[in-house]
N, C-alpha and C positions, 0 to 999 in steps of 0.2 A: 044613318048608320048607328044611331043610338049612342053617340059619344057623350061622356060625362062633361060637365062644365069644366073648361080649361081655365085655370086662374090667369088673368091677364097681367101684363106688365104695367108700369106707370103710364105708358103712352100708347101701347099697342096690345092687340088681342089676337088670338088664334081661334078661328071658328071653322067647323066642318064646311067643306065646299058644298054649295047648292047648285041646282041647275041654272039659276040666274047668274052664276059666276062663269058660265061657259065662255061668254065673249072675252072675259079677261084671260082665260086659258088660251083662247084662240089668238089673242094679241101676243101672248107669251111665245107661242109657236113661231111667230113672225120675227121675234127678236133674235136674229142670227148670232149676234155677239155673245149671247148667253146659251147657245145651243149645247155647248159642252157641259153646262151646269145642270140642266135638267134632262140631258141625255136624250133629246128627241132624235138625234142622229139624222138630221137633214130631211125629216119627213114632215110634210105639212098636211093636216087633215082639214076637211071642210067643216063648217059649222054643223052641218047635218051629221057628219061622221063623229064629231066631237060630242054632240048630244047623245048619239047612239052609244058611244063608248061610256059616257057618264051613266046612262040608264042601265045598260046591259053588262058592263064590266065593273065599273067602280062601285056601284051600289051592291054588287053581289060577290065582291072579292074581299075576303077578310085579310088578305095579305097585301092589300093596297089601300092606302088612306090618303086623301087630299084635304088640306086645310088652307083657308085664305088668311092672310094677315090684313088687319084693318086698324084704323085709328080708333082709340076709345071714344073720342069726342065726335066721331062721325055717326049720326043717328041712322044712316042707311047702311053703314058698315060696307062701304065699297072697297074692294080688294086693292091693296097696294103691294102685296107680296103673296107668295105661295110657299107652303111647306108640304112636302109629300113624303110618305113612308112606303117602302116597298120591301119585298123579300123578308117579310116578317116571320120570324121563327119563334113560336110560342114555347116550344120545348127548350130551345137553347136560350130564350129570352134575349134575342138579338134582333135589331131592326136597322134597316138602311134608310138614310134620310137625304133629301135634296132640298135646297132653298133657292128661291128666286125673289129678288126685291126690285121694285121700280127704281129708276135712276135717282130720284130725289132722296130715297132712303139709302141707297148704296153709298152716297157721299157722307153719311152720318155714322161714324164709328159706334156711337152709343146706341143707335137704332139697330145696327147689326148685332151688337152684343145682346140687346134686349130680345131680339128674335131668337137667337141661339139659346138664350136662357129659357124663354117660354117653351120652345120646342123640346129642349132637354128635360125641362120639368115635366112635360107631358109624358115623355118616355120613362123617366125614372120614378116619378111619383104617382102618375095616374095608371100607367101600364105596369109599373114595377118591373121593368126590364133591367138588364145589367149592362148593356152595351149598345151604343149607336155607332154605325159606320157610315162614311160618306166617301164618294169617289170624286176626285177633281183631276182635271188634266194638267199637264205641265204649264199651260197658259195661266194657271191660277196659283202660282207659287207664293204670291203675296198673301192670298187667303190662307194658304197652308201655314205660313209663318205666323199669321194672326191666330189661327186655331191652335198651333203649338204653344202659343203664349198663354192660352187658357186650357192647357193640359190635354189637348187632343194629341194622339200618338200616330205617327206615320208608320203603318204596318207593312206596306209593300209598294213596289213599283211594277206596273205592267207595261212592258215595252211595246210601243206602237200598237196600243190597244184600241184606240178610238180613231175613226176616220170621218172627217168632214172637211168641207172647203178644199177637197182634192189633196188632202194631206193627212198623214198618220201622226197621232200624238201619244206620248206616254201618259199613262193614267196612274194616279196614286190613290191608295186607300188609307183613310185616316179613321181613327176611332176614339170615342170617349167612353170611359168606364164609369160605373155607378159610384165607386169609391172616390174617383176624381171629381165627379159632379158634386157630391155632398161636401167635399172639401172646398170647392169653389163657392158653393152656396153659403157656407159658414163665413168665408172671407167677404163675400158680397154683403151679407147682413152686418158684418163688423164695420163695413164702410158706411153704414147708415142707409143701405139700399140706394146708394148714389152711384149710378153707372159710370159717370165721368171720373169720380175718384177711384172707383174699382178698376176701371180701364187703365188709368195712369199707373196704379200700383202693380198691375199684372205686366205692364209693358216696360217698367222702369229699367229692367236689365237687358232689354233688347237693344241692338245697335240702332243708332239714331236714324239711319237710312231706312229702317224697316217700320218706323213709327209714323211716317208721313201719310198723307191722305190715302195713297194707293194701298196701304197696308191692309185696310179693312174693306176694300172695294169688292163687292160681290157683283161682278159683271165687268169684265175687261181689265187687264193689268196695265 
């Protein structure tokens, strides 16, 4: 897709998805606990169908971009997470984002913060867009609290918008704007590019119940 080099974080990097990553995407589809995060909506595709989708849809759709998250020290760059962008509006300079991380990363607040930082940097510095939006169901209120702590804004609630597991769920739309992002970057750089210190500083005014491990868990509340 001709993507420019995306500046990595201290531990993780974001790379354009390749066909060799299809098995990872296939495993993601089977992770039902996270179905509402990547909005698969209870649909499972075969490996053949997923490869066909990659070749015929993803590679030819400018409004849909998939990236894998990998460890910087992994020479094979095996995926441990996924960031995707959809509903890309070049005229309005708005983009929708979804994030999925493997369980071992979901338990690390600083890893989650790093992925959010890398993905936002791609949107605001590489693409020069002005707004990211993300949809989360009511099951992800802890994630919403965490995102609000780093200046994401809850823009709206869609009542009984999502259906899976035989039940309807409310869905919320959150957004991060470019001016807020640049403010966060300045604060992060002032912390010495220390994610742990930065995280503590951003969360210091939140109620203690919201700062426990579940606060930044991407995948199950």
